[in-house]
SEZADO-970945 format. One record per residue (C-alpha): x, y, z; residue in three letters. Coordinates in steps of 0.2 Angstrom, whole numbers, padded with zeros to 4 digits, always signed. Layout:
XYZAla
...
# end
This chain:
+0000+0000+0000Met
+0005+0018-0002Asn
+0012+0019+0016Ala
+0025+0006+0013Ser
+0036+0018+0003Ala
+0036+0031+0017Leu
+0038+0019+0031Leu
+0053+0010+0024Val
+0062+0026+0019Leu
+0060+0032+0037Leu
+0066+0015+0044Ala
+0081+0015+0033Leu
+0087+0032+0037Ala
+0083+0031+0055Gly
+0077+0049+0055Thr
+0065+0059+0044Pro
+0071+0059+0026Val
+0079+0075+0019Gly
+0070+0084+0004Cys
+0080+0099-0002Ser
+0065+0105-0012Val
+0053+0106+0004Ala
+0046+0124+0004Pro
+0051+0128+0022Gly
+0033+0135+0025Arg
+0015+0128+0023Asp
+0012+0126+0004Thr
-0001+0119-0007Leu
+0002+0111-0024Phe
-0012+0107-0035Thr
-0015+0103-0054Ser
-0028+0112-0064Thr
-0026+0102-0080Arg
-0042+0093-0078Arg
-0058+0104-0081Ser
-0075+0101-0072Thr
-0084+0115-0079Gly
-0084+0133-0088Ile
-0094+0148-0086Val
-0092+0164-0096Val
-0100+0179-0088Arg
-0108+0193-0098Pro
-0094+0205-0095Asp
-0081+0192-0102Gly
-0076+0185-0085Thr
-0071+0166-0087Val
-0073+0154-0072Trp
-0066+0137-0074Ala
-0068+0123-0062Gly
-0054+0110-0058Thr
-0051+0096-0045Pro
-0036+0108-0040Gly
-0045+0124-0038Gly
-0056+0137-0046Leu
-0048+0147-0060Leu
-0054+0165-0063His
-0049+0176-0078His
-0056+0194-0077Pro
-0057+0204-0094Pro
-0040+0210-0099Asn
-0033+0202-0084Gly
-0023+0187-0078Arg
-0028+0170-0072Trp
-0028+0167-0054Glu
-0032+0151-0044Lys
-0043+0150-0029Leu
-0043+0136-0017Thr
-0049+0133+0001Glu
-0036+0145+0008Ser
-0045+0159-0002Asp
-0061+0156+0007Gly
-0069+0142-0003Leu
-0075+0126+0005Pro
-0064+0115-0004Ser
-0051+0115-0019His
-0060+0102-0028Glu
-0073+0110-0040Val
-0086+0097-0046Gln
-0096+0108-0057Ala
-0101+0126-0062Leu
-0118+0134-0066Arg
-0127+0150-0066Val
-0143+0152-0056Glu
-0154+0168-0056Gln
-0138+0177-0062Gly
-0127+0170-0049Glu
-0112+0159-0051Leu
-0114+0143-0041Val
-0098+0132-0038Val
-0102+0114-0033Val
-0090+0106-0021Phe
-0091+0088-0014Pro
-0100+0094+0002Thr
-0105+0112-0001Ala
-0110+0126-0013Leu
-0103+0143-0015Ala
-0112+0157-0022Arg
-0104+0172-0030Arg
-0113+0189-0026Arg
-0103+0204-0032Gly
-0086+0201-0025Asp
-0091+0190-0011Ala
-0094+0171-0008Trp
-0109+0164+0001Arg
-0106+0146+0006Val
-0120+0134+0011Glu
-0121+0115+0013Pro
-0125+0105-0001Arg
-0142+0096-0001Pro
-0134+0080-0008Asp
-0116+0079-0001Pro
-0105+0066-0009Gly
-0116+0063-0023Ser
-0107+0061-0040Pro
-0104+0076-0051Ala
-0120+0081-0062Pro
-0121+0074-0079Arg
-0117+0085-0094Pro
-0132+0096-0099Glu
-0136+0111-0109Ala
-0151+0123-0113Ala
-0156+0122-0131Trp
-0173+0127-0139Arg
-0181+0131-0122Gly
-0177+0114-0115Gln
-0163+0106-0104Ile
-0154+0092-0113Trp
-0145+0080-0103Glu
-0131+0067-0109Ala
-0133+0049-0104Glu
-0120+0035-0108Phe
-0130+0029-0123Thr
-0138+0045-0129Gly
-0147+0062-0126Leu
-0164+0067-0119Arg
-0174+0081-0113Val
-0174+0082-0095Arg
-0190+0074-0088Gly
-0193+0063-0103Thr
-0194+0044-0103Ser
-0179+0033-0109Pro
-0188+0028-0124Ala
-0186+0046-0130Glu
-0167+0044-0130Leu
-0158+0052-0145Val
-0144+0040-0150Pro
-0126+0047-0150Leu
-0117+0051-0166Pro
-0107+0038-0175Pro
-0091+0044-0166Ser
-0074+0035-0161Ser
-0077+0045-0144Gly
-0082+0034-0129Thr
-0096+0045-0123His
-0105+0063-0123Ala
-0094+0072-0110Ser
-0101+0090-0113Ala
-0115+0099-0122Leu
-0117+0117-0128Leu
-0132+0125-0136Gly
-0127+0137-0150Arg
-0143+0144-0158Gly
-0151+0131-0169Glu
-0137+0119-0166Thr
-0134+0107-0151Leu
-0115+0104-0149Trp
-0109+0088-0141Ala
-0091+0084-0137Ala
-0087+0066-0139Met
-0073+0061-0128Phe
-0057+0057-0137Gly
-0065+0062-0154Asp
-0070+0080-0155Gly
-0086+0090-0158Leu
-0102+0085-0166Trp
-0118+0095-0171Glu
-0136+0091-0169Phe
-0150+0100-0177Gln
-0165+0090-0171Gly
-0164+0076-0185Arg
-0146+0069-0187Lys
-0129+0072-0182Trp
-0114+0078-0192Arg
-0096+0082-0187Pro
-0093+0101-0182Ala
-0084+0111-0195Ala
-0072+0116-0182Leu
-0056+0105-0180Thr
-0051+0102-0162Val
-0032+0101-0159Pro
-0027+0082-0156Ala
-0021+0085-0138Glu
-0037+0094-0134Ala
-0050+0080-0139Arg
-0052+0073-0122Glu
-0065+0086-0119Ile
-0074+0088-0102Thr
-0082+0105-0103Ala
-0089+0117-0116Leu
-0094+0136-0115Ala
-0096+0151-0125Glu
-0094+0170-0123Gly
-0086+0186-0128Gly
-0084+0180-0146Gly
-0074+0164-0140Ser
-0077+0146-0139Leu
-0070+0137-0123Trp
-0065+0119-0121Leu
-0060+0111-0104Gly
-0050+0095-0106Thr
-0046+0079-0096Arg
-0027+0082-0096Arg
-0023+0097-0107Ala
-0030+0112-0097Gly
-0041+0125-0106Leu
-0043+0129-0124Trp
-0049+0145-0132Glu
-0054+0147-0150Gln
-0057+0164-0157Ala
-0059+0166-0176Gly
-0048+0152-0183Gln
-0035+0152-0170Thr
-0034+0140-0154Trp
-0025+0146-0139Arg
-0020+0135-0124Arg
-0022+0142-0106His
-0014+0134-0091Arg
-0005+0138-0074Ile
+0013+0136-0075Glu
+0023+0125-0064Asn
+0010+0114-0057Glu
+0011+0095-0055Pro
+0004+0086-0070Tyr
-0008+0078-0058Ser
-0012+0080-0040Asp
-0021+0064-0035Asn
-0006+0058-0026Ile
-0006+0039-0020Gln
+0012+0038-0013Ser
+0027+0049-0009Leu
+0046+0047-0009Ala
+0062+0056-0007Ala
+0076+0052-0019Phe
+0091+0062-0021Arg
+0084+0077-0012Gly
+0069+0078-0024Glu
+0051+0074-0020Leu
+0042+0060-0030Trp
+0024+0057-0031Gly
+0014+0043-0039Ser
-0003+0047-0046Thr
-0019+0037-0048Leu
-0018+0035-0067Glu
-0006+0049-0074Asp
+0011+0042-0069Gly
+0024+0050-0058Leu
+0027+0068-0054Val
+0044+0074-0048Arg
+0048+0091-0039Leu
+0065+0098-0043Thr
+0073+0115-0039Arg
+0068+0120-0057Ala
+0050+0115-0055Gly
+0039+0100-0059Trp
+0042+0085-0071Glu
+0032+0071-0077His
+0035+0053-0081Tyr
+0022+0040-0088Thr
+0020+0026-0101Ala
+0029+0021-0112Pro
+0044+0027-0102Glu
+0036+0018-0087Leu
+0028+0001-0087Ser
+0011+0009-0084Ser
+0002+0026-0081Ala
-0003+0019-0064Ala
+0012+0018-0052Pro
+0006+0012-0034Arg
+0022+0013-0023Gln
+0040+0019-0023Met
+0055+0014-0012Val
+0073+0018-0013Val
+0087+0006-0012Phe
+0106+0008-0014Gln
+0103+0024-0024Asp
+0090+0018-0035Arg
+0072+0022-0035Leu
+0060+0007-0037Tyr
+0043+0010-0043Val
+0029-0004-0042Arg
+0014-0003-0054His
-0004-0009-0051Gly
+0001-0022-0064Ser
+0014-0029-0052Gly
+0029-0024-0063Gln
+0043-0015-0055Val
+0053-0001-0064Asp
+0070+0005-0058Gln
+0077+0023-0060Phe
+0096+0027-0057Asp
+0094+0046-0058Gly
+0096+0046-0077Ala
+0089+0031-0085Thr
+0073+0021-0083Trp
+0074+0001-0083Thr
+0056-0006-0085Arg
+0050-0022-0077Asp
+0067-0026-0069Val
+0061-0042-0060Trp
+0053-0050-0075Arg
+0064-0066-0074Thr
+0059-0069-0055His
+0048-0083-0050Pro
+0031-0075-0047Arg
+0037-0060-0054Arg
+0023-0048-0049Gln
+0026-0038-0034Ala
+0011-0032-0023Phe
+0021-0023-0009Ala
+0039-0015-0007Leu
+0049-0012+0008Ala
+0067-0008+0013Val
+0076-0010+0030Arg
+0093-0014+0037Glu
+0101-0015+0020Gly
+0089-0027+0012Arg
+0075-0024-0002Leu
+0060-0034+0001Tyr
+0047-0038-0013Ala
+0030-0045-0007Gly
+0023-0058-0019Arg
+0009-0071-0021Trp
+0011-0083-0006Gly
+0027-0075+0001Gly
+0041-0063-0002Trp
+0059-0061-0009Ser
+0074-0052-0002Glu
+0089-0044-0010Trp
+0104-0039-0001Asp
+0111-0029-0015Gly
+0121-0045-0022Ser
+0109-0059-0022Arg
+0091-0064-0020Trp
+0083-0076-0009Ser
+0065-0081-0013His
+0053-0087+0001His
+0038-0092-0009Leu
+0033-0109-0001Gln
+0027-0103+0015Val
+0012-0114+0019Asp
+0001-0102+0028Asp
+0004-0088+0016Leu
-0001-0099+0000Gln
-0015-0091-0010Gly
-0012-0074-0002Arg
-0006-0058-0009Ala
+0002-0044+0003Pro
-0006-0027+0005Thr
+0008-0020+0014Thr
+0025-0026+0021Leu
+0035-0020+0036Leu
+0052-0029+0040Pro
+0056-0029+0059Asp
+0072-0037+0063Gly
+0071-0056+0063Pro
+0052-0055+0057Arg
+0042-0049+0043Leu
+0024-0041+0046Trp
+0014-0047+0030Phe
-0003-0038+0028Gly
-0017-0046+0020Thr
-0035-0042+0013Gln
-0047-0052+0024Gly
-0035-0063+0034Arg
-0027-0050+0045Gly
-0009-0048+0049Leu
+0005-0062+0048Ala
+0020-0060+0059Glu
+0033-0071+0050Val
+0049-0078+0057Glu
+0060-0074+0042Arg
+0073-0088+0046Ala
+0060-0103+0049Thr
+0045-0096+0039Gly
+0034-0099+0055Gln
+0019-0089+0054Val
+0008-0081+0069Arg
-0008-0074+0064Trp
-0015-0057+0071His
-0033-0054+0067Asp
-0050-0048+0074Glu
-0049-0062+0087Arg
-0033-0055+0094His
-0039-0037+0095Gly
-0036-0029+0078Leu
-0051-0019+0073Pro
-0052-0026+0055Asp
-0044-0041+0045Asp
-0040-0030+0030Trp
-0023-0022+0033Ile
-0020-0006+0023Thr
-0004+0002+0031Ala
+0010-0003+0044Leu
+0023+0007+0053Gly
+0032+0010+0069Arg
+0030+0025+0081Ala
+0032+0027+0100Glu
+0040+0010+0101Gly
+0025+0001+0095Arg
+0019-0007+0079Leu
+0004+0002+0071Tyr
-0008-0007+0060Ala
-0020+0003+0049Gly
-0036-0006+0042Thr
-0048-0003+0029Phe
-0064+0000+0040Leu
-0059-0002+0058Gly
-0046+0013+0060Gly
-0029+0009+0068Ala
-0022-0001+0082Ala
-0005-0002+0090Ser
+0004-0018+0097Tyr
+0016-0018+0111Asp
+0022-0036+0109Gly
+0008-0043+0120Ala
-0009-0035+0115Arg
-0017-0024+0102Trp
-0024-0007+0108Thr
-0037+0003+0097Pro
-0030+0020+0092Thr
-0041+0034+0099Pro
-0050+0044+0085Gly
-0049+0032+0071Thr
-0063+0020+0074Ala
-0072+0017+0057Gly
-0060+0025+0047Arg
-0050+0019+0032Cys
-0031+0021+0037Val
-0020+0025+0022Thr
-0003+0029+0030Ala
+0007+0029+0045Val
+0022+0039+0050Thr
+0029+0049+0065Glu
+0033+0067+0069Asp
+0050+0072+0075Pro
+0046+0068+0093Ser
+0042+0050+0088Gly
+0023+0052+0090Lys
+0012+0043+0078Val
+0004+0052+0063Val
-0010+0044+0053Leu
-0017+0047+0036Gly
-0035+0043+0033Thr
-0049+0044+0020Arg
-0057+0057+0031Thr
-0042+0067+0036Gly
-0026+0068+0045Leu
-0025+0062+0063Val
-0013+0064+0077Leu
-0019+0053+0091Pro
-0005+0056+0102Ala
-0008+0075+0102Gly
-0025+0082+0098Pro
-0039+0069+0099Thr
-0048+0076+0084Ala
-0041+0076+0066Pro
-0030+0091+0061Val
-0040+0104+0052Arg
-0029+0114+0040Arg
-0036+0122+0024Pro
-0022+0115+0013Leu
-0026+0097+0016Val
-0040+0088+0007Asp
-0051+0076+0018Gly
-0045+0061+0008Glu
-0027+0058+0014Val
-0018+0045+0004Gln
+0000+0047+0008Ala
+0012+0054+0020Leu
+0031+0058+0020Leu
+0039+0065+0035Ala
+0053+0078+0031Glu
+0065+0087+0042Gly
+0055+0102+0043Ser
+0038+0096+0040Gly
+0026+0083+0033Leu
+0021+0081+0015Trp
+0002+0075+0013Val
-0004+0068-0003Gly
-0022+0068-0005Ser
-0035+0065-0018Arg
-0035+0083-0023Ala
-0019+0090-0019Gly
-0001+0089-0012Leu
+0002+0100+0004Ala
+0018+0103+0014Phe
+0014+0107+0032Leu
+0028+0113+0043Thr
+0030+0104+0060Trp
+0029+0122+0069Ser
+0019+0133+0057Pro
+0026+0150+0055Pro
+0016+0166+0052Ala
+0005+0163+0036Ala
+0013+0173+0021Ala
+0011+0171+0003Pro
+0025+0162-0007Asn
+0028+0158-0025Ala
+0025+0140-0024Ala
+0007+0142-0018Gly
-0005+0150-0005Pro
+0001+0150+0013Ala
-0008+0140+0027Leu
-0022+0148+0037Arg
-0025+0138+0054Ser
-0042+0136+0059Asp
# end
């Protein structure tokens, strides 16, 4: 799981990892490449929603990015619309209404529901896009208008343009509908802008929002691309690692992002084995990247080598770990160890057959082997003897998601039961985590445990409630302890939080922290 990369790095070094690119102050990094909605106001002001913030472009002005630190309830914008002349921004749990230059935030009546389907006003009716066609709101499925004969996967955005309804077919381009049949739009969309997610028109321009390529404006016969410079390619961070003083993040489905002193870089397939890396560890000055496919790539600082363990028995790796000069690869029914010169494979452990690890934690003569549904295996490495820990022994859940050491104890995070700690004799539930999905475990400079969960950041040994800081999205997915602070990767952003926050002040990398 994503916690392993973090934990083994900490264990290898014995102290928090050094990362020369750490900002030194509370900082938020988000990506605005993916568009979730566009509204063009009568005065020409453009508003664009993204999972990494709300973009605002006044007439003859410059783009600015607004996030939770600017007074919004979140930086994850799901949709935009206009109601009675007001701009309405839809967030996962709230709405923000723009009146003049002020925002009014109110609870969302359907918190947590999916983003609304594409729709557009045309010929006095509201048209909605479904997976297999279009229909007027309120009509029956029998009145569905089939989608055009496009190579696109689905109708991802709609726009009424006079007597014509335009539909963006995701991956293909634009199609026109005049009430009887479809035809390709005469307007050619640039190849890299064809994964369209939003459409809008105003001020003499047509606006496209895309899945990965930001915003595009078409005026006359010219296309112009708009994007915020020096952002991570994606901000849905699944795991974090420090390698040669630089920060690396794996994303859900957009490869790796890398923060250097010069800015952000991006790596994905075919340079990598896939666009879905899941974990990273550092061993003997090499970065190892495990993919969802089980393949592992290696980076020596200059060159990538794909699928480096393709000749191994049970070649797929489900978890990686590093400790005390050894690299561990968790495999189906066991694990493999490498001391830098030779591999030893432990794949015939009877109690582990038929099981894949969710996370590993080397611990001296033993190896902790997390599973989905069977609990936690304590394996004596020399003999292969296994002792099981599960709900019968005090664990809150048998699906193990994260492992780590803090306060002289072993901490195990679970999928539905929160976390528990083990002192060598018994398991103790961790206060403030019951019912939570725990995603990452690390420690602060004093050795106190810090937990990441799908509902926030938790410091059970300090405050009893989740830490509430505007730069951290609720769904924490990865943690990386740094000498001066903590990197927090979430579903919608990457934050650096200093251990002792200085006075809030803007900086070039992003908005400063405001403590609640």
